[in-house]
C-alpha positions as MATLAB code, in Angstrom:
seq = 'MLDLLLKNGRIVDGTGNPWFAGDVGIKNNQIVAVGHLHDEAAKTIDVGRQVIAPGFIDGHCHSDLMIFDHPHSEIKMRQGVTAEVVGNCGLAPAPFVPAQAELLQSYVQPVLGRTNWPWPWESVGDYMEALSASRPSEHMATYVAHGALRIAVMGFANRAATPVERARMKELLAEGMKAGAIGLSIGLLYAPGSYTTKQEIAELCSVLPPYHGLLSTHIRGEGNNLLPSVAEVIWIAEKAGVSLHISHLKAAGKRNWGQIEDALSLIEDARAKGMDVTCDVYPYNAGSTTLTTILPPWVLEGGIAAALEVMRDPALRARIRKELGEEQTEWDNLVCSTGWQSVIVSATHTEANRHLEGMHLAEISELRGQHPADCMMDLLLEEEGRISIVYFHMSHDDVNQVVAYDKSLIASDSLTCDTGKPHPRLYGTFPRVFATYVREQRILTLEQAVRKVSSFPVQRFKLGKRGLLVPGYIADIAVFDPDTIQDHATFENPRQYPSGISHVVVNGSLTLENGSHTHAREGSLIRAQHCCHHH';
ca = [
    -262.964 -140.948   44.506;
    -259.238 -140.085   43.615;
    -257.710 -137.018   45.262;
    -255.671 -136.096   42.363;
    -255.483 -137.513   38.801;
    -252.294 -136.598   36.494;
    -253.894 -137.322   33.015;
    -252.082 -137.761   29.497;
    -248.562 -138.188   30.658;
    -245.190 -139.980   29.365;
    -244.833 -142.230   32.612;
    -241.307 -142.695   33.287;
    -241.674 -144.926   36.444;
    -238.151 -144.946   37.746;
    -237.291 -148.750   37.075;
    -235.214 -147.758   33.704;
    -237.675 -149.336   31.593;
    -239.022 -147.345   28.500;
    -241.664 -144.727   29.113;
    -245.402 -145.466   28.242;
    -248.677 -143.201   28.032;
    -250.985 -142.958   30.723;
    -252.275 -141.540   33.914;
    -251.133 -141.544   37.792;
    -254.122 -141.599   40.222;
    -253.566 -140.593   43.814;
    -255.545 -140.901   46.905;
    -254.374 -139.616   50.483;
    -250.527 -140.003   50.395;
    -250.324 -143.049   47.789;
    -250.183 -143.772   44.399;
    -253.239 -146.062   43.772;
    -253.168 -146.597   40.048;
    -251.015 -146.309   37.049;
    -252.274 -146.800   33.384;
    -255.305 -145.472   31.560;
    -257.659 -144.399   34.256;
    -261.143 -143.058   34.233;
    -261.876 -142.426   37.981;
    -263.290 -139.547   39.216;
    -261.043 -137.058   41.228;
    -261.469 -133.899   43.492;
    -258.656 -132.683   41.169;
    -257.627 -133.588   37.623;
    -254.557 -132.179   35.984;
    -253.874 -132.836   32.274;
    -250.097 -132.658   31.883;
    -250.220 -132.584   28.108;
    -247.737 -135.220   27.308;
    -245.185 -134.133   30.150;
    -243.221 -136.762   31.599;
    -244.529 -138.191   34.946;
    -241.661 -139.197   37.180;
    -241.127 -140.092   40.819;
    -239.877 -137.111   42.738;
    -236.072 -136.637   42.536;
    -233.946 -137.547   45.553;
    -230.948 -135.278   46.490;
    -228.952 -137.971   48.029;
    -225.993 -135.704   48.869;
    -226.298 -132.253   49.964;
    -225.523 -129.810   53.039;
    -229.173 -128.586   53.867;
    -228.874 -129.596   57.823;
    -229.260 -126.059   58.798;
    -230.856 -124.232   55.711;
    -233.924 -126.428   55.926;
    -234.898 -124.740   59.305;
    -234.464 -121.326   57.899;
    -236.299 -122.233   54.636;
    -238.760 -125.080   55.161;
    -240.459 -124.423   51.963;
    -237.277 -125.532   50.035;
    -238.242 -123.734   47.196;
    -234.685 -124.006   45.883;
    -234.940 -127.763   45.513;
    -238.747 -128.000   44.943;
    -238.568 -125.949   41.666;
    -236.093 -128.549   40.541;
    -238.433 -131.234   41.170;
    -236.625 -132.521   44.355;
    -238.943 -134.346   46.897;
    -236.355 -135.640   49.306;
    -232.531 -134.647   50.682;
    -230.091 -136.686   52.371;
    -227.923 -134.610   54.742;
    -225.197 -135.400   57.429;
    -222.790 -135.911   54.459;
    -218.910 -135.482   54.422;
    -218.749 -136.036   58.102;
    -220.371 -132.639   58.892;
    -223.287 -132.206   61.028;
    -224.596 -130.088   63.554;
    -225.167 -132.960   65.815;
    -224.246 -134.803   68.083;
    -222.610 -132.104   70.285;
    -221.496 -131.541   73.622;
    -222.246 -128.195   74.932;
    -218.580 -127.496   75.914;
    -217.460 -128.019   72.212;
    -220.323 -126.282   70.769;
    -218.125 -123.615   69.499;
    -215.660 -125.660   67.861;
    -218.375 -127.685   66.089;
    -220.289 -124.637   65.272;
    -217.082 -123.063   63.394;
    -216.087 -126.500   61.837;
    -219.561 -126.759   60.097;
    -220.405 -122.997   59.253;
    -218.477 -122.971   55.815;
    -220.441 -125.765   54.515;
    -223.725 -125.712   56.408;
    -224.148 -121.930   56.783;
    -224.406 -120.247   60.331;
    -227.659 -120.149   62.543;
    -228.436 -117.142   64.530;
    -230.044 -119.416   67.138;
    -228.741 -121.537   69.785;
    -229.081 -125.107   68.744;
    -232.005 -126.976   70.325;
    -230.344 -130.368   69.991;
    -227.375 -132.407   71.422;
    -227.715 -135.973   69.967;
    -228.606 -136.906   66.505;
    -232.071 -138.168   67.715;
    -232.845 -134.616   68.927;
    -231.723 -133.253   65.664;
    -233.949 -135.690   63.730;
    -236.909 -134.634   66.125;
    -236.026 -130.970   65.117;
    -236.131 -131.572   61.457;
    -239.303 -133.434   61.857;
    -241.077 -130.612   64.060;
    -239.974 -128.004   61.338;
    -242.550 -129.367   58.730;
    -240.496 -128.885   55.528;
    -242.270 -128.963   52.469;
    -239.704 -132.173   51.218;
    -238.764 -135.279   53.034;
    -235.415 -135.389   54.999;
    -232.977 -138.277   56.052;
    -229.484 -137.923   57.578;
    -226.384 -139.896   58.407;
    -224.507 -139.755   61.627;
    -221.310 -137.473   60.783;
    -217.853 -138.738   61.803;
    -216.386 -135.285   62.165;
    -219.235 -134.373   64.743;
    -218.642 -137.512   66.711;
    -214.702 -137.072   66.994;
    -215.266 -133.309   68.019;
    -218.041 -134.355   70.681;
    -215.393 -136.774   71.967;
    -211.901 -135.341   71.433;
    -212.239 -131.755   69.924;
    -209.560 -131.222   67.036;
    -207.038 -133.478   68.559;
    -204.527 -134.840   65.868;
    -204.008 -138.252   67.432;
    -205.513 -141.722   67.602;
    -208.543 -142.101   69.518;
    -207.942 -143.773   73.005;
    -210.077 -147.008   74.024;
    -212.250 -145.228   75.644;
    -212.949 -142.413   73.377;
    -213.469 -145.056   70.685;
    -216.190 -146.698   72.904;
    -217.762 -143.094   73.404;
    -217.884 -142.712   69.410;
    -219.261 -145.974   68.961;
    -221.938 -145.168   71.585;
    -223.126 -141.702   69.882;
    -223.094 -143.843   66.499;
    -225.258 -146.629   67.743;
    -227.798 -143.850   69.480;
    -227.959 -142.180   66.096;
    -228.550 -145.513   64.018;
    -231.405 -146.514   66.615;
    -232.901 -143.033   66.078;
    -233.173 -143.814   62.126;
    -229.764 -142.374   60.587;
    -229.196 -144.171   57.287;
    -225.470 -144.636   58.110;
    -222.222 -143.091   58.866;
    -220.694 -140.121   56.890;
    -216.666 -139.729   57.067;
    -214.845 -136.587   55.501;
    -211.439 -137.693   55.450;
    -210.373 -134.445   53.647;
    -211.417 -132.271   56.446;
    -209.635 -131.929   59.942;
    -210.566 -133.793   62.136;
    -211.539 -136.822   59.854;
    -208.425 -136.227   58.183;
    -206.366 -137.217   61.792;
    -208.322 -140.677   61.772;
    -206.832 -143.860   60.475;
    -208.325 -146.185   58.564;
    -208.451 -148.691   61.096;
    -209.951 -146.518   63.746;
    -212.694 -146.095   61.054;
    -212.972 -149.702   60.569;
    -213.660 -150.194   63.985;
    -216.209 -147.567   64.441;
    -217.880 -148.956   61.285;
    -218.358 -152.315   63.264;
    -221.452 -150.613   64.779;
    -223.350 -150.485   61.464;
    -224.036 -154.080   60.299;
    -226.747 -154.879   62.884;
    -228.586 -151.727   61.262;
    -227.650 -152.595   57.741;
    -226.143 -148.999   57.909;
    -224.274 -147.286   54.831;
    -220.817 -146.047   55.214;
    -220.636 -142.867   52.814;
    -217.090 -141.283   52.086;
    -215.750 -138.079   51.315;
    -212.447 -139.785   50.374;
    -209.177 -138.432   51.760;
    -207.839 -137.017   48.545;
    -209.533 -136.486   45.041;
    -206.268 -135.482   43.238;
    -202.964 -136.905   43.206;
    -204.190 -139.181   46.062;
    -207.166 -140.396   44.159;
    -206.672 -143.955   43.729;
    -205.196 -144.919   46.998;
    -207.813 -142.967   48.696;
    -210.671 -144.759   46.869;
    -208.392 -148.065   47.927;
    -208.426 -147.012   51.616;
    -212.412 -146.574   51.779;
    -212.825 -149.979   50.097;
    -210.353 -151.547   52.498;
    -212.351 -150.028   55.534;
    -215.742 -151.361   54.042;
    -214.536 -154.735   53.467;
    -212.963 -155.097   57.060;
    -215.937 -153.928   58.754;
    -218.325 -155.639   56.348;
    -220.340 -152.975   55.327;
    -221.871 -151.301   52.314;
    -219.895 -148.373   50.625;
    -220.925 -145.137   49.000;
    -218.133 -142.995   47.530;
    -219.516 -139.191   47.459;
    -218.917 -136.819   44.673;
    -216.108 -139.304   42.842;
    -213.941 -136.948   40.724;
    -210.371 -136.673   39.574;
    -209.278 -133.213   40.690;
    -206.111 -131.328   39.251;
    -205.091 -131.305   35.534;
    -202.249 -133.863   36.130;
    -204.897 -136.320   37.548;
    -207.520 -136.016   34.710;
    -208.115 -139.502   32.920;
    -207.451 -141.367   36.294;
    -211.512 -141.483   36.874;
    -211.266 -144.646   34.661;
    -208.950 -146.366   37.004;
    -210.984 -145.227   40.092;
    -214.214 -146.735   38.639;
    -212.215 -150.005   38.012;
    -211.540 -150.050   41.814;
    -215.368 -149.930   42.297;
    -215.747 -152.780   39.515;
    -213.322 -154.831   41.288;
    -214.723 -154.649   44.747;
    -218.292 -155.415   43.198;
    -216.813 -158.521   41.651;
    -215.372 -159.619   44.986;
    -219.198 -159.339   46.465;
    -218.755 -156.034   47.883;
    -221.663 -153.504   47.640;
    -219.960 -150.316   46.518;
    -221.735 -147.203   44.651;
    -220.892 -143.631   44.217;
    -222.530 -140.234   43.220;
    -221.564 -137.392   40.928;
    -222.633 -133.826   40.387;
    -222.729 -132.605   36.923;
    -220.259 -129.855   36.753;
    -216.699 -129.509   36.445;
    -216.304 -127.263   39.466;
    -216.471 -128.211   43.122;
    -217.401 -125.978   46.198;
    -215.978 -126.229   49.557;
    -214.554 -124.084   52.126;
    -211.341 -121.862   51.492;
    -209.269 -123.483   54.556;
    -209.254 -126.750   52.704;
    -206.297 -125.393   50.599;
    -204.201 -124.937   53.691;
    -201.707 -127.769   54.503;
    -203.333 -129.978   56.915;
    -201.094 -129.285   59.785;
    -202.205 -125.521   59.869;
    -205.866 -126.903   60.761;
    -204.913 -129.017   63.531;
    -206.325 -127.175   66.382;
    -209.536 -125.879   64.527;
    -210.135 -122.777   62.868;
    -209.243 -120.453   65.393;
    -205.992 -122.161   65.828;
    -205.335 -122.013   62.060;
    -205.529 -118.141   62.104;
    -203.225 -118.094   64.924;
    -200.653 -119.871   62.644;
    -201.320 -117.813   59.666;
    -200.322 -114.701   62.048;
    -197.002 -116.120   62.764;
    -194.528 -114.918   59.756;
    -192.218 -117.807   60.003;
    -195.384 -120.457   59.776;
    -196.597 -118.117   56.895;
    -193.279 -118.421   55.141;
    -193.725 -122.414   55.412;
    -197.411 -122.515   54.235;
    -196.512 -120.168   51.189;
    -193.484 -122.634   50.418;
    -195.468 -125.700   50.618;
    -198.558 -124.246   48.616;
    -195.973 -123.722   45.770;
    -194.873 -127.525   45.495;
    -196.198 -130.740   44.678;
    -197.102 -132.748   47.772;
    -197.223 -136.446   48.439;
    -198.739 -136.530   52.057;
    -201.688 -134.319   50.784;
    -203.584 -133.113   47.784;
    -202.285 -129.555   46.796;
    -204.848 -128.595   44.375;
    -203.676 -125.062   44.009;
    -200.297 -126.180   42.586;
    -201.827 -128.281   40.070;
    -204.669 -126.261   39.219;
    -203.461 -122.666   39.814;
    -205.095 -119.716   41.594;
    -207.160 -118.523   38.809;
    -209.338 -121.751   39.276;
    -210.331 -121.002   42.828;
    -213.151 -118.477   42.823;
    -214.398 -116.588   46.012;
    -218.157 -117.365   46.334;
    -219.143 -116.156   49.869;
    -217.509 -113.936   52.221;
    -218.471 -113.631   55.812;
    -217.995 -109.850   56.127;
    -219.640 -107.028   53.938;
    -216.064 -105.158   53.648;
    -215.095 -107.952   51.304;
    -218.388 -108.784   49.533;
    -217.142 -107.115   46.243;
    -214.647 -110.062   45.809;
    -217.585 -112.505   45.441;
    -217.106 -113.916   41.879;
    -213.419 -113.225   41.486;
    -210.569 -115.594   41.457;
    -207.488 -115.441   43.850;
    -205.080 -114.636   41.026;
    -207.333 -111.692   40.157;
    -207.773 -110.743   43.852;
    -204.092 -110.971   44.859;
    -203.052 -108.835   41.852;
    -205.645 -106.247   42.976;
    -203.883 -105.986   46.358;
    -200.373 -106.544   44.798;
    -199.765 -109.606   46.883;
    -198.410 -113.256   46.304;
    -201.451 -115.337   46.143;
    -200.731 -117.230   49.059;
    -200.424 -114.472   51.449;
    -203.502 -112.835   49.793;
    -205.357 -116.071   50.512;
    -204.203 -116.089   54.323;
    -205.087 -112.525   54.721;
    -208.513 -113.047   53.316;
    -209.015 -115.949   55.861;
    -207.827 -113.784   58.701;
    -210.033 -110.882   57.511;
    -212.832 -113.189   57.274;
    -212.305 -115.454   60.429;
    -211.919 -118.490   58.302;
    -215.712 -118.138   56.912;
    -215.083 -117.941   53.156;
    -216.568 -120.443   50.605;
    -215.006 -121.049   47.174;
    -216.074 -122.633   43.769;
    -213.105 -124.531   42.446;
    -212.601 -125.324   38.570;
    -210.574 -128.553   39.062;
    -212.159 -131.389   36.905;
    -212.355 -132.204   33.314;
    -215.742 -132.628   31.423;
    -214.851 -135.916   30.022;
    -214.220 -137.428   33.431;
    -217.560 -135.999   34.589;
    -219.464 -137.357   31.847;
    -217.806 -140.802   32.423;
    -219.071 -140.923   36.179;
    -222.442 -139.544   35.085;
    -222.705 -142.236   32.404;
    -221.380 -145.034   34.837;
    -224.374 -147.380   35.778;
    -223.488 -147.520   39.684;
    -223.321 -143.786   39.792;
    -226.375 -141.894   41.091;
    -226.524 -137.963   40.797;
    -226.712 -135.514   43.736;
    -226.344 -131.900   43.845;
    -223.638 -131.586   46.971;
    -225.182 -128.054   47.338;
    -224.036 -125.868   50.186;
    -225.838 -123.500   52.127;
    -225.488 -119.977   50.941;
    -227.093 -116.931   52.375;
    -224.793 -114.561   50.519;
    -222.740 -114.183   47.399;
    -222.426 -116.387   44.654;
    -223.171 -120.164   45.479;
    -222.158 -122.896   43.073;
    -224.912 -123.152   40.361;
    -225.465 -126.605   41.481;
    -227.653 -125.281   44.375;
    -230.222 -124.230   41.682;
    -229.420 -126.344   38.650;
    -228.263 -129.631   39.251;
    -231.442 -131.816   38.283;
    -232.757 -129.991   35.418;
    -229.278 -129.865   34.156;
    -229.056 -133.746   34.064;
    -231.938 -133.664   31.601;
    -231.262 -130.493   29.519;
    -227.491 -131.360   29.162;
    -226.927 -134.984   29.742;
    -230.125 -136.218   28.367;
    -231.265 -133.982   25.640;
    -228.269 -132.145   24.322;
    -225.500 -134.688   24.639;
    -227.420 -137.933   24.910;
    -224.890 -139.269   27.606;
    -228.158 -140.683   29.360;
    -231.544 -141.769   28.052;
    -234.352 -140.267   29.994;
    -235.021 -143.180   31.531;
    -231.567 -143.809   32.654;
    -231.512 -140.265   34.119;
    -234.858 -140.710   36.042;
    -233.603 -143.896   37.586;
    -230.278 -142.162   38.718;
    -232.299 -139.574   40.513;
    -235.223 -141.705   41.945;
    -235.483 -145.399   42.470;
    -231.486 -145.959   42.794;
    -231.110 -143.410   45.467;
    -234.172 -144.761   47.409;
    -232.919 -147.812   47.070;
    -229.206 -146.983   48.220;
    -230.355 -144.780   50.933;
    -233.223 -146.975   52.164;
    -235.819 -144.128   51.962;
    -238.918 -146.463   52.102;
    -241.882 -146.887   49.275;
    -240.926 -144.062   47.020;
    -238.868 -143.435   44.021;
    -241.244 -145.773   41.682;
    -244.492 -144.983   40.047;
    -246.143 -148.051   41.537;
    -249.538 -148.661   43.159;
    -248.942 -148.698   46.800;
    -245.905 -146.254   46.856;
    -245.869 -143.089   48.481;
    -246.903 -140.411   45.681;
    -243.533 -138.187   45.599;
    -244.063 -137.210   42.057;
    -242.125 -134.411   39.561;
    -243.882 -133.262   36.211;
    -241.507 -132.005   33.450;
    -241.369 -131.248   29.880;
    -238.264 -133.075   28.567;
    -238.196 -130.723   25.602;
    -237.819 -127.489   27.483;
    -236.460 -128.465   31.127;
    -233.291 -126.220   31.493;
    -231.165 -124.903   34.391;
    -230.665 -121.273   34.048;
    -227.770 -121.009   37.049;
    -224.439 -120.179   35.955;
    -221.225 -119.517   37.969;
    -221.634 -115.670   37.213;
    -225.199 -115.652   38.252;
    -226.303 -118.612   40.223;
    -229.299 -117.627   41.823;
    -231.788 -118.606   38.850;
    -234.660 -120.817   39.104;
    -234.888 -123.658   36.100;
    -237.855 -123.749   33.659;
    -239.879 -126.953   32.428;
    -240.750 -128.262   35.567;
    -244.393 -127.664   36.189;
    -245.778 -129.864   38.997;
    -244.176 -131.359   42.017;
    -246.350 -133.823   44.530;
    -244.868 -134.552   47.933;
    -246.716 -136.994   50.170;
    -249.685 -136.861   47.821;
    -250.130 -132.898   48.317;
    -249.454 -130.764   45.228;
    -246.637 -128.719   46.413;
    -245.508 -126.952   43.226;
    -248.323 -126.148   40.592;
    -247.674 -124.592   37.208;
    -244.284 -123.842   38.620;
    -245.365 -122.024   41.743;
    -244.807 -123.357   45.377;
    -248.467 -123.937   46.873;
    -246.822 -123.447   50.405;
    -247.759 -127.051   51.243;
    -245.531 -128.626   53.845;
    -246.050 -132.245   53.982;
    -242.569 -133.552   53.747;
    -241.472 -135.641   56.878;
    -238.558 -137.107   58.464;
    -237.628 -140.432   56.881;
    -236.021 -142.822   59.412;
    -233.972 -145.721   57.837;
    -236.206 -148.969   58.180;
    -233.365 -151.336   60.319;
    -236.144 -154.007   60.037;
    -235.639 -154.850   63.501;
    -235.423 -152.158   66.384;
    -234.559 -154.592   69.306;
    -230.927 -154.294   69.188;
];
């Protein structure tokens, strides 16, 4: 007797093979049969020719803290997502040293959101235990984040790590890998990641090979420095002998549009040499980050509090204003190439500035009768550095090219957002892939799109026996209508759930039924299977 039988579906099994008509039988937490089934089941759902696919994997997002406040993960569940990978871009809430807790919290807050409770973990292993204990509705996996390692060991110091500090970071990384992290994530755009040489990172990565850990990278520059930045992380991966995954690959800033082709060629050349390199992409031409990333890197040297002090000094302010007005060779000055009107305030920290959410900086500075650079600095001071932005700096053609690339997988890169207007990718990424890229533009086939959000990310991030509709695999499943699936989140009105996704099964339990969350919380912590645990 089956627990659950999904009848009359178009089965898209995750391999990329053409769909076929059939049923899927589930018992306990596993898929036990796929085909034309006549078994008895405790519950049978006739899906009426909808697509039955493996549950979607959000392989790059920033739900590290949001999951504790919202364990039902309704925002992701309604999109068909059954697992998320966190700890990305070098940003994570662990490990931390109590003495540096303040520094780490202000560092991750604009991206991971704020928590109003003390963190009950110090190591990555403790954090993973806390995740597991929160009983989320979806599965979670995490990286060890380089920014958190560096802050734990040396704060925001802008210098090379000493041999003792390097040894300590390696210890913390090994501890996280033993606990089941899937690899190391670095964010070379963000201080203190940006203070780290490629040699120092390659040395840190020497910890990964025994665990077959993955190196995931937010590269140093996605604008004028796109190609050298891609080359740099390929150099690191080659030197350390590790697999490489480049996060949210894009060419930012008008003058760099079209360079994406060359970036993809660098990946292809590395693969031809026998290196394992892949990337991910989110299906929008705008990014989202913290407003502080617009500042020249020297401003952020001592962390956020120190940056605010810099912006209070009239002479230093004048220097910032001047640098933001000119193209830079050392760092990506995206405001210069893309303009202030492409930077939209998505979330403020104070109530007083909440009315600015959804407006771009050119508008706000006009409203205040200020130079945009001064307006930005004043806003950062008023908000204690806590402002999230949405940033229109990509071309649709470039995005389409990365979406179509066969070594790219699709992930949301969604940030936590308790207030304001989050980037619509938080609510819309996965349905958008099927509505826009499969149905409307035909850039991907249905089967290719399913592979990019299921079996490929599972294989890439070592997420165990899921991601395929195959007997013996874990029953993580999404059921949707390919003709009506649609994202409704827009930049103006982002908090809109999608339509066309009817059922989601997590670990064999029906978690979304006819579009409604059943309150099932059957997700688990996925620990990377490093094959041998006796290092």
